[in-house]
C-alpha positions in Angstrom: -0.1 0.3 0.0 3.1 2.3 0.4 4.0 2.5 -3.1 0.1 3.7 -3.7 0.6 6.3 -1.5 3.8 7.2 -3.3 3.2 6.7 -6.8 0.0 9.2 -6.3 1.7 11.5 -4.2 4.7 12.0 -6.9 2.4 11.9 -10.0 -0.1 14.2 -8.4 2.9 16.5 -7.8 4.4 16.0 -11.2 1.0 17.1 -13.0 0.6 20.2 -10.9 4.0 21.6 -11.8 3.4 20.7 -15.7 0.3 22.6 -15.7 1.8 25.6 -13.9 4.6 25.4 -16.2 2.3 25.3 -19.2 1.0 28.6 -18.6 -1.8 28.0 -15.7 -2.9 29.6 -12.5 -1.0 28.2 -9.2 -4.3 27.7 -7.9 -5.4 25.2 -10.8 -2.5 23.7 -10.9 -2.9 22.4 -7.4 -6.7 21.5 -8.3 -4.9 19.3 -11.0 -2.3 17.7 -8.8 -4.9 16.9 -6.0 -7.2 15.1 -8.7 -4.5 13.6 -10.1 -3.3 12.3 -6.8 -6.8 11.3 -6.2 -7.3 9.1 -9.8 -4.1 7.6 -9.1 -4.5 6.6 -5.3 -8.0 5.1 -6.1 -6.6 3.1 -9.5 -3.5 1.7 -7.4 -5.8 0.5 -4.5 -8.7 -1.1 -7.2 -5.5 -2.8 -8.5 -4.1 -4.1 -5.0 -7.5 -5.3 -4.0 -8.0 -7.3 -7.7 -4.5 -8.7 -6.8 -5.4 -9.8 -3.2 -8.4 -11.3 -3.9 -7.3 -13.4 -6.7 -4.7 -14.5 -4.8 
């Protein structure tokens, strides 16, 4: 589970930085980063749950 948290935070951080570099406002960057963090974490936990259930 720790890898899911780490991956979601890193990808969310990078997504937020990317949209700010591309010209969006910093507040939009925070929103995009937060949304990306939630999406990646949800996908990772779903995958972990699926793999754990299959065993």
